C-alpha positions as CSV (number, residue, x, y, z in Angstrom):
1,X,31.8,-56.4,24.1
2,X,28.3,-56.8,26.0
3,X,25.2,-57.7,24.5
4,X,24.0,-54.2,24.8
5,X,26.9,-52.8,23.3
6,X,26.7,-55.1,20.3
7,X,23.2,-54.2,19.7
8,X,23.3,-50.2,19.8
9,X,26.6,-50.5,17.4
10,X,24.9,-51.2,14.4
11,X,21.9,-48.8,15.4
12,X,25.3,-46.2,15.8
13,X,26.5,-47.1,12.1
14,X,23.1,-46.5,10.2
15,X,22.5,-43.2,11.8
16,X,25.9,-42.0,11.1
17,X,25.0,-43.2,7.5
18,X,21.6,-41.5,7.3
19,X,23.3,-38.3,8.5
20,X,25.9,-38.4,5.9
21,X,23.3,-39.3,3.2
22,X,21.3,-36.2,4.3
23,X,24.5,-33.8,4.5
24,X,25.4,-35.0,0.8
25,X,21.9,-34.1,-0.6
26,X,21.7,-30.9,0.9
27,X,25.2,-30.1,-0.6
28,X,24.2,-31.4,-3.6
29,X,20.8,-29.2,-4.0
30,X,22.6,-26.2,-2.8
31,X,25.2,-26.6,-5.6
32,X,22.4,-27.4,-8.3
33,X,20.6,-23.9,-6.8
34,X,17.7,-26.5,-5.6
35,X,17.6,-25.1,-2.0
36,X,16.8,-21.6,-3.6
37,X,13.9,-23.1,-6.1
38,X,12.4,-24.7,-2.8
39,X,12.9,-21.8,-0.3
40,X,12.2,-18.4,-2.3
41,X,8.5,-18.3,-3.6
42,X,8.1,-18.1,-7.7
43,X,8.3,-14.3,-8.7
44,X,5.1,-13.5,-10.2
45,X,5.2,-10.1,-12.3
46,X,7.8,-8.0,-13.7
47,X,8.4,-5.4,-16.9
48,X,5.9,-5.1,-20.0
49,X,5.0,-2.8,-22.1
50,X,1.4,-2.9,-23.8
51,X,-1.2,-0.9,-25.1
52,X,-4.5,0.1,-23.8
53,X,-7.9,0.8,-25.4
54,X,-7.6,4.3,-25.9
55,X,-4.0,4.0,-27.2
56,X,-2.2,4.7,-24.3
57,X,1.0,2.9,-23.3
58,X,1.0,0.9,-20.0
59,X,3.8,-0.3,-18.1
60,X,4.8,-2.0,-15.1
61,X,5.4,1.7,-13.7
62,X,1.5,2.3,-14.3
63,X,1.0,0.3,-11.4
64,X,2.6,2.1,-9.0
65,X,0.6,3.9,-6.0
66,X,-2.4,1.8,-6.7
67,X,-3.4,-1.9,-6.1
68,X,-3.9,-3.8,-9.4
69,X,-5.8,-6.5,-10.4
70,X,-4.8,-8.3,-13.8
71,X,-7.0,-10.7,-15.5
72,X,-6.0,-12.4,-18.5
73,X,-8.3,-13.5,-21.2
74,X,-9.1,-12.5,-24.6
75,X,-12.2,-10.7,-26.2
76,X,-13.6,-13.5,-28.4
77,X,-13.6,-15.7,-25.3
78,X,-17.0,-17.8,-25.0
79,X,-17.5,-17.9,-20.9
80,X,-14.7,-17.3,-18.5
81,X,-14.0,-14.0,-19.4
82,X,-17.3,-12.5,-19.7
83,X,-17.9,-13.6,-16.3
84,X,-14.9,-12.8,-14.5
85,X,-15.2,-9.3,-16.0
86,X,-18.9,-8.9,-14.7
87,X,-17.9,-10.1,-11.3
88,X,-15.1,-7.9,-11.4
89,X,-17.3,-4.9,-12.7
90,X,-19.6,-5.7,-9.8
91,X,-17.0,-5.6,-7.2
92,X,-15.5,-2.0,-8.6
93,X,-18.9,-0.9,-8.5
94,X,-18.9,-1.7,-4.7
95,X,-15.8,0.1,-3.9
96,X,-17.9,3.2,-4.8
97,X,-15.4,6.3,-5.5
98,X,-12.5,4.5,-4.1
99,X,-12.8,2.3,-7.6
100,X,-10.7,5.5,-8.9
101,X,-7.5,4.2,-6.6
102,X,-7.5,0.8,-8.2
103,X,-5.7,-0.1,-11.6
104,X,-7.9,-2.9,-13.1
105,X,-6.5,-4.7,-16.3
106,X,-7.8,-7.1,-18.7
107,X,-4.8,-8.5,-20.5
108,X,-5.2,-10.2,-24.1
109,X,-3.4,-13.5,-24.7
110,X,-4.8,-13.3,-28.3
111,X,-2.8,-10.7,-30.0
112,X,-3.2,-12.0,-33.7
113,X,-7.3,-10.7,-33.0
114,X,-7.3,-8.3,-30.5
115,X,-6.5,-4.5,-31.2
116,X,-7.3,-1.6,-29.0
117,X,-10.4,-0.9,-30.7
118,X,-11.9,-4.6,-30.3
119,X,-11.0,-4.2,-26.5
120,X,-12.6,-0.7,-26.5
121,X,-15.7,-2.1,-28.0
122,X,-15.7,-5.2,-26.0
123,X,-15.2,-3.5,-22.6
124,X,-18.0,-1.0,-23.1
125,X,-20.1,-3.6,-21.3
126,X,-18.4,-3.5,-18.5
127,X,-16.9,-1.0,-15.7
128,X,-15.1,2.1,-16.9
129,X,-12.5,1.5,-14.7
130,X,-11.5,-1.5,-16.6
131,X,-8.6,-1.3,-19.1
132,X,-8.0,-3.7,-21.6
133,X,-3.9,-4.1,-22.8
134,X,-2.9,-5.7,-26.1
135,X,0.4,-5.9,-28.0
136,X,2.5,-7.5,-30.3
137,X,3.1,-11.5,-30.1
138,X,6.3,-10.5,-28.3
139,X,5.0,-8.4,-25.8
140,X,2.0,-10.6,-25.0
141,X,4.4,-13.3,-24.9
142,X,7.0,-11.1,-22.4
143,X,4.0,-10.3,-20.0
144,X,2.6,-14.2,-19.8
145,X,6.2,-15.5,-18.7
146,X,6.5,-12.6,-16.2
147,X,3.2,-13.4,-14.4
148,X,3.5,-17.2,-15.2
149,X,0.4,-17.3,-17.4
150,X,-0.3,-20.6,-19.5
151,X,-2.1,-19.4,-22.7
152,X,-2.2,-21.8,-25.9
153,X,-4.3,-21.7,-29.5
154,X,-6.8,-24.3,-29.6
155,X,-7.8,-25.1,-33.4
156,X,-11.4,-25.4,-34.0
157,X,-13.2,-27.2,-36.9
158,X,-13.9,-24.3,-39.1
159,X,-10.7,-23.3,-39.3
160,X,-10.7,-20.7,-36.3
161,X,-9.3,-21.0,-33.0
162,X,-9.9,-20.0,-29.5
163,X,-7.8,-19.7,-26.6
164,X,-6.9,-21.9,-23.8
165,X,-5.7,-20.0,-20.6
166,X,-5.0,-19.2,-16.6
167,X,-8.4,-17.7,-15.3
168,X,-7.0,-16.1,-11.9
169,X,-7.0,-12.7,-11.1
170,X,-3.8,-11.4,-10.0
171,X,-3.8,-8.9,-7.0
172,X,-0.4,-6.8,-6.9
173,X,0.2,-4.2,-4.1
174,X,0.9,-0.5,-4.4
175,X,4.2,-1.3,-5.2
176,X,3.7,-3.7,-7.9
177,X,4.5,-6.7,-5.7
178,X,2.5,-9.7,-6.1
179,X,0.3,-10.7,-3.3
180,X,-2.3,-13.8,-4.3
181,X,-4.9,-14.6,-6.4
182,X,-7.8,-12.5,-5.9
183,X,-11.2,-14.2,-5.2
184,X,-14.6,-12.8,-6.9
185,X,-16.2,-15.7,-6.4
186,X,-18.2,-14.0,-3.2
187,X,-20.6,-11.2,-2.4
188,X,-19.2,-7.9,-4.5
189,X,-19.3,-6.1,-1.2
190,X,-17.2,-8.5,0.7
191,X,-14.6,-8.8,-2.1
192,X,-14.6,-4.7,-1.9
193,X,-13.8,-4.6,1.6
194,X,-10.9,-7.2,1.1
195,X,-9.6,-4.9,-1.7
196,X,-9.6,-1.8,0.2
197,X,-7.2,-3.0,2.7
198,X,-4.5,-2.6,0.1
199,X,-5.4,0.9,-0.9
């Protein structure tokens, strides 16, 4: 055997070993369902049943036919929620008559304290197109899971509590499918023009 053949043979063995490791890893991932998790995007959205500030039942079917913006928060939120709802109101205002062709939902993550009436009072300061959605703890947990929302009660020193929660605005298309987080940290006219592309 030549010197060149001797030097090539270990490389061939190493390459074959590495190849078998890769094949083995792929098979294991496939058996465990790991490849699906890697290749398929996380599903966001799903069935829910909540009540708006006027006592009307809102479900995932209510979203069909219009693009939808969904924001999760609570009426006693000290800063993030009112700021985001104000910015969202500016975008809806910049939409003009087209705002009627958008669903805009503010979903409470605080079912113990938020009611249709408290939502109605709270949203009176914002654009009238906004609907505030509330539900039982079970219904709230269901929509939080469907939209992969983090929400946790945080005790305060006086015995009260606040809520720590996801602060994204979700954009869903006219079929109720998740598009992307919607950026409202820009000029309202710019955000409105972006939103009109989904009408």
